[in-house]
C-alpha positions in Angstrom: 19.8 -2.9 2.8 20.3 -0.7 5.9 17.5 0.4 7.2 18.4 4.2 6.6 19.6 3.4 3.4 15.8 2.0 3.0 14.1 4.4 4.6 16.1 7.4 3.1 15.5 6.1 -0.3 11.6 5.5 0.4 11.3 9.2 1.1 13.3 10.4 -1.6 10.9 8.5 -4.0 8.3 10.1 -2.0 9.0 13.4 -2.4 9.1 13.1 -6.3 5.5 12.4 -5.7 4.8 15.0 -3.4 6.1 17.4 -6.0 4.2 16.2 -8.9 1.2 15.7 -6.8 1.7 19.7 -5.6 2.0 20.9 -9.5 -0.7 18.9 -10.6 -3.1 19.8 -7.7 -2.7 23.9 -8.6 -3.3 22.8 -12.2 -6.0 21.3 -12.0 -8.1 23.1 -9.9 -7.3 26.5 -12.2 -8.0 24.5 -15.0 -11.5 23.7 -13.2 -12.0 26.8 -12.3 -11.1 28.6 -15.8 -12.3 25.9 -17.8 -16.0 26.0 -15.9 -15.5 21.9 -14.6 -16.4 20.9 -11.6 -14.8 17.6 -12.6 -12.0 19.0 -13.0 -12.1 20.9 -9.6 -13.0 17.4 -8.1 -10.2 15.6 -9.5 -7.6 18.7 -8.1 -8.9 17.4 -4.8 -8.1 13.9 -5.4 -4.5 15.1 -6.2 -4.5 16.7 -2.9 -5.6 13.9 -1.2 -2.5 12.1 -2.9 0.0 14.8 -1.2 -1.4 14.1 1.5 -0.7 10.5 1.6 2.8 11.2 0.4 3.6 13.3 3.8 1.7 9.9 5.8 4.4 7.5 4.0 7.4 9.8 4.7 6.4 10.4 8.6 5.2 6.6 9.1 8.2 5.3 7.2 10.7 7.3 9.0 9.3 6.3 12.1 9.4 2.5 10.6 12.9 2.9 10.3 14.1 3.0 13.7 15.8 0.5 15.4 13.7 -1.6 18.7 13.9 0.5 21.7 13.2 0.2 25.4 9.0 0.4 24.5 9.5 -1.3 21.2 10.9 -4.7 21.7 9.8 -5.8 18.1 10.9 -2.4 16.1 9.3 -0.3 15.0 8.3 -2.2 11.3 3.9 -1.8 12.1 4.2 2.0 12.0 4.8 1.4 8.2 1.4 -1.1 8.0 -0.5 1.4 9.9 0.7 3.9 7.4 -0.6 1.5 4.3 -4.0 1.2 6.2 -4.1 5.1 6.7 -3.9 5.4 2.5 -6.2 2.2 2.1 -8.9 4.3 3.9 -8.1 7.8 2.4 -8.5 5.8 -1.0 -12.1 4.4 0.4 -13.2 8.3 1.3 -11.9 9.3 -1.9 -14.4 6.7 -3.7 -17.0 7.0 -2.0 -16.7 10.8 -2.5 -16.3 10.4 -5.9 -18.7 7.8 -6.5 -21.7 10.1 -4.5 -20.6 13.6 -6.0 -21.1 12.2 -9.6 -24.4 10.3 -8.7 -25.9 13.6 -7.3 -25.0 15.1 -10.6 -26.4 12.5 -12.8 -29.8 12.6 -10.4 -29.8 16.3 -10.8 -29.7 16.1 -14.7 -32.1 13.8 -15.0 -34.5 16.2 -12.8 -33.7 18.8 -15.2 -30.7 20.8 -14.5 -28.0 21.5 -16.7 -24.5 20.9 -16.7 -22.2 23.2 -17.2 -20.1 22.9 -21.0 -16.5 22.8 -19.8 -13.5 24.3 -21.6 -10.7 22.3 -23.5 -8.3 23.5 -21.1 -10.1 21.3 -18.4 -9.5 18.4 -20.9 -5.8 19.3 -21.5 -5.3 19.2 -17.7 -6.8 15.8 -17.5 -4.7 14.1 -20.1 -1.6 15.7 -18.4 -2.9 14.3 -15.2 -3.3 10.9 -16.7 0.2 10.6 -18.1 1.6 12.0 -15.2 0.1 10.0 -12.8 0.2 6.7 -14.6 4.1 7.0 -15.0 4.4 8.0 -11.1 2.6 4.9 -10.6 4.7 3.0 -12.0 7.6 4.2 -10.7 6.7 4.0 -7.3 5.3 0.7 -7.4 8.7 -0.8 -9.2 10.5 1.2 -6.5 8.3 -0.2 -3.8 8.7 -3.6 -4.5 12.4 -3.3 -4.5 12.6 -1.9 -1.0 9.7 -4.2 0.2 7.7 -1.3 1.2 3.5 -2.3 1.8 3.1 1.9 2.2 4.7 2.9 -1.0 2.7 0.2 -3.0 -0.3 1.7 -1.3 0.9 5.3 -2.3 1.6 3.6 -6.0 -2.0 2.5 -6.3 -3.2 5.5 -4.8 -1.4 7.7 -7.6 -3.3 5.2 -10.1 -6.8 5.9 -8.4 -5.9 9.6 -9.6 -4.9 8.8 -13.3 -8.5 6.6 -13.0 -10.3 9.7 -12.0 -8.7 12.0 -14.6 -9.7 8.7 -17.3 -13.4 9.6 -16.3 -12.8 13.3 -15.8 -11.4 13.4 -19.4 -13.9 10.9 -21.1 -17.0 13.3 -19.4 -15.3 16.3 -20.6 -14.6 15.4 -24.1 -18.1 13.7 -24.3 -19.4 17.0 -23.0 -17.2 19.1 -25.6 -18.1 17.0 -28.7 -21.2 15.2 -28.1 -23.7 18.0 -27.0 -25.9 19.1 -24.1 -27.2 15.9 -23.9 -24.0 13.9 -23.4 -22.6 16.1 -20.9 -24.0 13.3 -18.1 -21.1 11.3 -19.5 -19.1 13.3 -16.9 -20.5 12.1 -13.8 -21.4 8.5 -15.1 -17.6 7.9 -15.9 -17.1 9.4 -12.1 -19.3 6.8 -10.9 -17.5 3.7 -12.8 -14.0 5.2 -11.6 -15.5 5.4 -7.7 -15.6 1.3 -7.8 -12.3 0.9 -9.2 -11.1 3.1 -6.5 -13.2 1.5 -3.9 -11.9 -2.1 -5.2 -8.0 -1.0 -4.7 -8.5 0.3 -1.4 -10.0 -3.3 0.1 -6.9 -4.4 -1.6 -4.4 -2.6 -0.1 -6.7 -2.6 3.1 -6.9 -6.6 3.7 -3.2 -7.5 4.4 -2.2 -4.3 6.4 -5.5 -5.1 8.8 -4.2 -9.1 8.9 -0.7 -8.0 9.4 -2.2 -5.1 12.6 -4.2 -8.7 13.9 -0.9 -10.4 13.9 -2.6 -13.1 11.2 -0.2 -16.0 10.7 2.4 -16.4 7.3 0.7 -17.6 4.2 0.5 -21.4 4.4 3.4 -21.8 1.4 5.6 -19.7 3.7 5.2 -22.2 6.6 5.6 -24.9 4.5 9.5 -23.9 4.0 9.9 -22.7 7.9 8.6 -26.3 8.8 10.8 -28.0 5.9 14.0 -25.8 7.5 13.2 -27.3 10.8 12.8 -30.5 9.9 16.1 -30.2 7.6 18.2 -29.4 10.6 20.5 -32.3 11.7 19.3 -33.5 15.3 16.1 -32.2 15.0 13.5 -35.3 16.4 10.2 -33.1 16.2 8.7 -29.8 16.6 5.7 -28.0 17.6 4.1 -24.7 18.8 5.2 -22.8 15.5 3.9 -19.6 15.1 4.5 -16.9 12.6 3.6 -13.5 11.9 4.6 -10.5 9.5 6.4 -6.7 11.4 6.7 -4.5 8.8 8.7 -5.8 6.0 10.4 -8.7 8.6 9.0 -12.0 9.7 8.9 -13.0 13.5 8.9 -16.7 13.7 8.6 -18.9 17.2 8.8 -22.7 17.9 9.8 -25.5 20.0 12.2 -28.1 18.6 12.5 -31.5 20.7 16.6 -33.2 20.4 17.8 -36.2 22.3 17.6 -35.7 26.0 21.2 -37.0 26.2 22.6 -34.0 24.0 24.5 -31.2 25.8 23.4 -27.6 26.2 26.1 -26.5 23.6 25.4 -29.1 21.1 21.5 -28.6 21.5 22.1 -24.7 20.9 23.7 -24.9 18.0 21.2 -26.6 16.7 19.0 -23.7 17.3 21.6 -21.7 15.7 21.5 -23.5 12.9 17.7 -22.8 12.1 18.2 -19.0 13.3 21.3 -18.5 10.5 19.0 -20.8 7.6 15.9 -18.8 8.2 17.6 -15.5 8.1 19.0 -16.4 5.1 16.1 -17.4 3.3 13.8 -14.4 4.8 16.4 -11.5 5.6 18.4 -11.0 8.3 16.1 -9.2 9.9 13.9 -11.3 10.5 12.4 -12.4 14.0 13.7 -16.1 15.6 12.9 -17.9 18.6 14.0 -21.2 19.4 12.8 -23.0 22.7 14.4 -26.7 23.2 12.9 -29.3 24.7 14.1 -33.2 25.1 12.6 -35.5 23.0 10.8 -38.4 24.9 10.0 -40.7 22.1 11.7 -43.8 21.3 
């Protein structure tokens, strides 16, 4: 898939999520105020953070789709990785915020402060949010995998974190409405539990992004595949200095191969070309490959 086409698809899919998030943000905040539900107002702010990450994805993915230039010889793929890391940090902040606010409400409640009884409008808003955000999660995740976009997949999990938040809000609101005054503490208690789910998702998203930005080598299984391709190339006596990393949605592979020292430059170069072509067929046309040729000095 061409870079421009991929970038355009990611932008369009993310824009759909942005519209949903904008509607949900406005609807939740209004429902929170009308229904006297602080949990729903907080949930609306969470949706606002989703809207912010949608903007991050659109901006950074557009940059990452640019070809290499004089100042970025390896292209702009890591801009998308950077966007993914920002989203994970946003999730981390949201998780901490929800957990802190909920824990504070529990503490105040245990010390005699009465939690307001929410209205039905807040419950309806939470249920609508759950369905909308779960649908948006699956749509964004499936399309993100198809387009091999880390940022989209990370954003999909941000959508799900909002669904989790709304589940906690719905449980708390319904418990407060149906079970009476003593059970209103269910609202913040559910919020604390949900915050831990969000924090775990944030870490799961952040770790691979940090690894890539720190140029961690490709997984061992992938490196084994690369090694097999090198050794299967006709004429290669040995190899060493294999170095791998990920640049956005592309792989970068560098190596030194040893060939018969009596071979012509043309034949040796063809071996290097064969390795490059095989790796690009296996891992994508944009795979960055550098092959350094050395004379084999063994017997």
